[in-house]
N, C-alpha and C positions, 0 to 999 in steps of 0.2 A: 316691796325687793324697791320700789327706786319715785317717789314722789313728781320725779318729775317727768314729760310727755315723751314714749317715745318711739319708733312706727314701729308696728307691726302689724304681726303676718302671722299665716295661720298656722299647721304643721308640716302643711306636708314642701314651703318655704322654715319652719325649721328644719328640717332635715336634710337643703340642699346647704344653706348654710354650717351646719355645726356635724355632718360627714357619718353621721343618727340616721338610723332608718325609722320609719314612721313608729314600723313591730316596735323598736326596741324605748321609742318618742315614748306609748304609750307603757310600756311594759316598768320605767322608769316614775314618773305620770299617777299609776295602778301602786305603788310602791310606797308610794309618797313621797318623792322625793325629789319633784319641780315644785317648789311656790311659788305660789303670786298667778300661777294660770287661770286667769280669767276666761269670761267667755261671753259672744259678742248676741246679740238678743234672736237669732237661732240658733245658740242655744252652742256650741260651734267654739272651740276652745280657740285663744286667739295668744299668740309670744310675745313675744320681742327678745331684744340684743343681749339683757341678758339675759334670757332663756339659752344664749349658749355657749352661752363662759358658764354657769352651772352645772348646763348638760357633757361639757370639756369636765369642771370638774369631778360633778359625781361616776360618770368614765373612771377618771384615774386612780380614785381614791378605791371603784373599785375591780380595776386593776393592779392595784396594790396589796386588797387580800382585804381594807377593813370588811365592813360585812355589810349588809345590809336592812340592819337591825339598827347600829351601828354612823350611819349611813344617811336615816328615818331622824337619823336623834340628835349629832348632824343639824338634816332639815330644819330639824324644829323647836330646836334652839334659836335656825339664821330668822327665824317667823318669827321668834318669840321677840325678837326687836338687841341691842345693846350691853343693854345686863346681861344678856352672853361669853357676851367679849369673850371675859377672860375663860366662862367654858368651855370655848367655841379654840382658841388656840393650847390649852387645857390636851386635852380632844386631836388635834390636829398632829401638837407636840408626846403627844404616844407614840402617834400610828406611826413618826412618823423613827421612832427609835427600837418602835418592831419594822419598818419596812428600811430599814439601817441593819440592824441582824442578817434580816432573811439578803440580801445586798450581800452582808460578806460571806450568808453557810451559801448560797450561787459563787460568787467569787474562792471561795474551793474547793467546792467541787467543779469549777470551769480549767480549773490549775492543778487536779484530777486528770481531766478531761484529753490534755493538754498531755498533758504527760504518757497517760493512755493511746493517745496517737502517740508523739514524737515513738515510742515502744514501735509500734507500729512499720510508722517513718524508718527508725534501723534495720527494723529486719525483715523489711523487701529491702532494700538498700546494700546490708549483707547479706541475705542470705541465710541471716542463721537468728534465732529467736533468743535471743536480751534476756540477762535480767528483767523478772520483773518491773516496774514500780511502786505498783503497790502492791506486790507481795507483803506475808500477813506480815511477813519479820525487818519487812523496814519502812524508816517516817513517813505517814501521807503527809 
């Protein structure tokens, strides 16, 4: 991950620093999603500050719908080094497009939910059932 010497710490401190459980960190590592984890002479994992940022990235990618297989591929590209920069960029740009499309879907869904809330507000306030804003004959 970096040639410069960084402070090292164990999994409990990594958990505290990045806000993920020890169980979650172990899962990410078992999936091959945390590169550069070293072990001390006793065989215990040793982490550094770069792992905090890496786990944040992995969590964000997962939240945005990137598959574990895609995240693993991305991680492998990072491990391969600078020769994969263009492929990593392409991969993230494609994922960004997918996230933008999902956000647009959520915005349309949210607008429909807002119309339905307004429908109920009007019904409650007036005591009369208004026209349904999502009726089949109405544009969505």
